[in-house]
Z-matrix of the N, CA and C atoms (Angstrom, degrees):
N
C 1 1.432
C 2 1.498 1 104.92
N 3 1.293 2 116.11 1 137.54
C 4 1.501 3 119.85 2 179.67
C 5 1.561 4 107.67 3 -97.47
N 6 1.315 5 111.61 4 157.06
C 7 1.392 6 121.12 5 177.08
C 8 1.550 7 110.59 6 -51.75
N 9 1.252 8 119.34 7 -42.24
C 10 1.402 9 123.86 8 -179.99
C 11 1.516 10 109.73 9 -61.65
N 12 1.288 11 123.79 10 -38.28
C 13 1.481 12 127.97 11 178.30
C 14 1.593 13 107.93 12 -63.15
N 15 1.280 14 113.43 13 -37.48
C 16 1.552 15 114.82 14 -179.62
C 17 1.542 16 108.27 15 -72.29
N 18 1.177 17 116.71 16 -40.90
C 19 1.480 18 124.69 17 179.57
C 20 1.589 19 108.54 18 -58.73
N 21 1.377 20 111.94 19 -48.63
C 22 1.492 21 113.14 20 -178.99
C 23 1.458 22 114.62 21 -65.14
N 24 1.442 23 113.53 22 -36.37
C 25 1.504 24 117.81 23 178.45
C 26 1.489 25 110.75 24 -66.73
N 27 1.334 26 120.11 25 -36.41
C 28 1.428 27 123.91 26 -178.21
C 29 1.487 28 108.96 27 -62.82
N 30 1.373 29 114.83 28 -50.32
C 31 1.517 30 119.93 29 178.58
C 32 1.422 31 110.61 30 -60.47
N 33 1.192 32 122.06 31 -45.46
C 34 1.571 33 126.45 32 -170.08
C 35 1.558 34 101.71 33 -66.74
N 36 1.329 35 124.13 34 -45.41
C 37 1.355 36 128.75 35 -175.76
C 38 1.511 37 110.03 36 -65.76
N 39 1.338 38 117.93 37 -46.88
C 40 1.428 39 121.06 38 176.92
C 41 1.675 40 111.41 39 -56.17
N 42 1.251 41 115.30 40 -47.39
C 43 1.466 42 118.45 41 175.64
C 44 1.516 43 111.99 42 -59.87
N 45 1.287 44 117.20 43 -43.28
C 46 1.460 45 124.34 44 176.16
C 47 1.547 46 110.38 45 -57.38
N 48 1.304 47 115.08 46 -38.08
C 49 1.498 48 117.86 47 -176.78
C 50 1.496 49 113.12 48 -78.68
N 51 1.382 50 116.81 49 -4.57
C 52 1.351 51 121.24 50 174.72
C 53 1.558 52 118.21 51 105.22
N 54 1.337 53 117.67 52 9.71
C 55 1.331 54 118.15 53 176.25
C 56 1.472 55 113.69 54 -73.68
N 57 1.316 56 118.82 55 151.95
C 58 1.428 57 124.23 56 -178.86
C 59 1.475 58 111.80 57 -71.75
N 60 1.278 59 116.93 58 145.96
C 61 1.534 60 121.02 59 -178.99
C 62 1.551 61 109.84 60 -54.86
N 63 1.362 62 119.34 61 -44.44
C 64 1.396 63 119.09 62 178.90
C 65 1.568 64 113.60 63 -63.10
N 66 1.356 65 117.80 64 -27.56
C 67 1.494 66 121.81 65 179.84
C 68 1.588 67 107.10 66 -68.34
N 69 1.358 68 111.30 67 -46.24
C 70 1.490 69 118.60 68 -176.43
C 71 1.557 70 108.36 69 -66.94
N 72 1.329 71 114.42 70 -41.41
C 73 1.459 72 116.62 71 -178.20
C 74 1.575 73 111.21 72 -62.85
N 75 1.235 74 119.47 73 -33.87
C 76 1.455 75 121.16 74 175.26
C 77 1.576 76 112.03 75 -69.76
N 78 1.322 77 115.68 76 -39.81
C 79 1.430 78 115.95 77 173.30
C 80 1.489 79 114.97 78 -63.89
N 81 1.364 80 115.86 79 -32.58
C 82 1.540 81 120.37 80 -179.78
C 83 1.438 82 114.76 81 -87.29
N 84 1.371 83 112.46 82 -1.98
C 85 1.566 84 118.32 83 -176.99
C 86 1.558 85 111.58 84 58.03
N 87 1.264 86 114.31 85 38.47
C 88 1.462 87 120.06 86 169.51
C 89 1.525 88 110.04 87 -77.01
N 90 1.256 89 120.46 88 136.23
C 91 1.511 90 121.90 89 176.71
C 92 1.459 91 109.83 90 -70.32
N 93 1.393 92 121.05 91 -27.12
C 94 1.397 93 118.32 92 -171.99
C 95 1.659 94 102.97 93 -140.87
N 96 1.426 95 110.61 94 138.65
C 97 1.468 96 114.86 95 177.89
C 98 1.579 97 113.11 96 -63.05
N 99 1.311 98 115.65 97 -16.23
C 100 1.415 99 118.56 98 179.40
C 101 1.540 100 111.00 99 -67.17
N 102 1.298 101 115.65 100 -31.80
C 103 1.462 102 123.20 101 176.95
C 104 1.471 103 111.74 102 -61.01
N 105 1.286 104 113.76 103 -51.28
C 106 1.521 105 120.56 104 177.74
C 107 1.462 106 113.18 105 -64.05
N 108 1.307 107 113.71 106 -40.80
C 109 1.554 108 123.40 107 178.61
C 110 1.525 109 106.19 108 -58.25
N 111 1.256 110 116.81 109 -54.13
C 112 1.495 111 123.97 110 -177.96
C 113 1.454 112 121.07 111 -62.01
N 114 1.405 113 113.78 112 -30.35
C 115 1.339 114 121.92 113 -172.76
C 116 1.602 115 113.34 114 -94.20
N 117 1.363 116 114.18 115 -31.72
C 118 1.465 117 116.97 116 -176.20
C 119 1.536 118 118.21 117 -126.04
N 120 1.152 119 121.51 118 -29.66
C 121 1.493 120 122.48 119 -171.95
C 122 1.559 121 112.27 120 -62.67
N 123 1.418 122 118.91 121 -29.13
C 124 1.426 123 120.34 122 177.42
C 125 1.497 124 116.56 123 -68.31
N 126 1.311 125 115.48 124 -7.05
C 127 1.458 126 122.58 125 -177.45
C 128 1.467 127 115.90 126 -73.84
N 129 1.361 128 116.46 127 -20.77
C 130 1.401 129 121.05 128 -176.89
C 131 1.407 130 112.61 129 -128.03
N 132 1.386 131 116.99 130 136.62
C 133 1.488 132 122.06 131 -178.26
C 134 1.561 133 111.44 132 -65.45
N 135 1.272 134 112.75 133 144.84
C 136 1.517 135 117.27 134 179.95
C 137 1.511 136 110.30 135 -102.51
N 138 1.284 137 117.19 136 142.12
C 139 1.469 138 121.62 137 -175.42
C 140 1.619 139 102.27 138 -84.56
N 141 1.301 140 119.62 139 88.73
C 142 1.327 141 126.86 140 179.81
C 143 1.551 142 112.79 141 -66.58
N 144 1.369 143 113.24 142 -34.45
C 145 1.571 144 117.17 143 -179.87
C 146 1.507 145 105.85 144 -63.15
N 147 1.236 146 122.03 145 -40.94
C 148 1.527 147 118.60 146 -176.47
C 149 1.597 148 110.54 147 -70.79
N 150 1.280 149 117.70 148 -32.94
C 151 1.485 150 120.84 149 179.07
C 152 1.500 151 109.68 150 -72.64
N 153 1.286 152 119.14 151 -38.41
C 154 1.518 153 124.47 152 174.73
C 155 1.416 154 106.62 153 -65.64
N 156 1.270 155 126.36 154 -47.74
C 157 1.443 156 124.39 155 -176.97
C 158 1.582 157 109.74 156 -63.62
N 159 1.335 158 118.08 157 -39.39
C 160 1.434 159 120.77 158 178.92
C 161 1.659 160 108.88 159 -66.29
N 162 1.172 161 117.82 160 -39.09
C 163 1.455 162 118.15 161 176.00
C 164 1.393 163 113.45 162 -69.87
N 165 1.331 164 117.91 163 -41.72
C 166 1.611 165 116.75 164 176.70
C 167 1.523 166 110.49 165 -63.55
N 168 1.351 167 118.93 166 -33.08
C 169 1.481 168 123.21 167 -177.46
C 170 1.520 169 103.82 168 -70.41
N 171 1.286 170 121.15 169 -39.35
C 172 1.454 171 123.79 170 -179.35
C 173 1.522 172 109.47 171 -64.85
N 174 1.362 173 115.21 172 -50.55
C 175 1.505 174 120.93 173 -178.53
C 176 1.517 175 111.31 174 -58.01
N 177 1.276 176 116.85 175 -45.77
C 178 1.494 177 120.77 176 -173.83
C 179 1.489 178 111.93 177 -72.78
N 180 1.264 179 121.05 178 -20.18
C 181 1.469 180 124.15 179 -179.56
C 182 1.607 181 110.80 180 -78.03
N 183 1.257 182 112.09 181 -22.79
C 184 1.470 183 115.28 182 -175.69
C 185 1.603 184 113.30 183 -76.35
C-alpha cells in the first residue's frame, strides 16, 4: 500500500463520518475545497431525502 492510498482512505473516511469538506481539505492541505470535493465526496451516496425535507421545512416556515 502506498502513502497516497492511506491518504485517500483517510480523507474518504472523514467525509463518510460527516466532516465538512472544508475541514477535510484543511487536514489534507488542499489549497481549495473544490479539490477535496472533486476527489473524495463522490465516493459516498448523499441522503437527498433528508436534504429535501430540510429545504421544504424551511420554505414552509416562511
